[in-house]
C-alpha positions as CSV (number, residue, x, y, z in Angstrom):
1,M,-0.2,0.2,0.2
2,T,1.1,3.9,-0.7
3,T,1.3,5.5,2.3
4,W,3.1,8.4,1.1
5,W,-0.1,10.2,0.5
6,F,-0.5,10.1,4.4
7,R,3.2,11.3,5.2
8,S,4.9,14.2,5.7
9,A,8.3,15.0,4.1
10,D,10.0,13.8,7.1
11,G,8.2,10.4,7.3
12,R,6.1,10.9,10.0
13,L,2.1,9.6,9.4
14,T,0.0,12.8,9.1
15,L,-3.7,11.6,9.2
16,F,-4.6,12.6,12.8
17,Q,-3.1,15.6,14.3
18,L,-4.0,17.7,17.4
19,P,-6.5,20.2,16.2
20,N,-5.1,24.2,15.3
21,P,-6.4,27.4,16.8
22,A,-9.0,27.6,13.8
23,L,-9.9,24.3,14.4
24,W,-10.4,25.1,18.2
25,V,-12.5,28.0,17.1
26,W,-14.7,25.8,15.1
27,I,-15.1,23.1,17.7
28,V,-16.0,25.8,20.5
29,A,-18.6,27.8,18.4
30,L,-20.1,24.1,17.1
31,V,-20.6,23.7,21.2
32,L,-22.0,26.9,22.1
33,G,-24.3,26.4,18.9
34,R,-25.9,23.9,20.7
35,F,-26.9,26.1,23.3
36,D,-30.7,27.7,23.0
37,L,-29.4,31.0,21.8
38,S,-31.2,34.0,20.0
39,P,-31.4,34.3,16.5
40,A,-28.5,37.2,16.8
41,H,-26.3,34.7,18.7
42,S,-27.1,31.8,16.9
43,S,-26.6,33.6,13.0
44,T,-23.0,35.0,15.0
45,L,-22.3,31.4,15.5
46,V,-22.9,30.2,12.2
47,G,-20.6,32.9,10.7
48,V,-18.0,32.2,13.1
49,R,-17.9,28.5,12.3
50,H,-17.7,29.2,8.6
51,G,-14.9,31.6,9.1
52,A,-12.9,29.0,11.3
53,L,-13.5,26.5,8.8
54,V,-12.2,28.5,6.1
55,V,-9.0,29.4,8.0
56,W,-8.7,26.2,9.0
57,A,-8.8,25.1,5.2
58,L,-6.4,27.4,3.8
59,D,-4.3,26.5,6.2
60,E,-4.2,23.2,5.1
61,L,-4.2,23.6,1.8
62,V,-1.0,25.8,2.3
63,R,0.8,23.9,4.5
64,G,-0.6,20.6,4.9
65,A,1.6,18.0,6.1
66,S,1.1,15.6,3.9
67,P,-0.8,15.6,0.4
68,F,-4.0,14.2,2.0
69,R,-4.1,16.8,4.5
70,R,-3.7,19.6,1.5
71,V,-6.6,17.9,-0.5
72,L,-8.5,17.8,2.5
73,G,-8.3,21.7,3.1
74,A,-9.3,22.2,-0.7
75,V,-12.3,19.7,-0.2
76,V,-13.5,21.5,2.9
77,L,-12.7,25.1,1.2
78,V,-14.7,24.3,-1.6
79,G,-17.5,23.0,0.8
80,Q,-17.7,26.2,2.5
81,L,-17.5,28.3,-0.2
82,V,-20.2,26.6,-1.3
83,A,-22.1,26.8,1.6
84,L,-21.7,30.9,2.1
85,V,-23.0,31.3,-1.6
């Protein structure tokens, strides 16, 4: 099996990593959105979630540790841009 798709330049397996700050923002906004909030707060959190995923996707697209992570960033970025349109 070709594992180069999931390995960084130094050979480390990079399929899973600790979330970076943008992904933590998305996680917190997702959890907060589960509470019963006013419509204004709810729509703000939706915007924060979309923005955080766009930032995360751009970061992965540009600095992803493996080809898989860069493609994942591109897919999430396209998905978020379609969702925003």
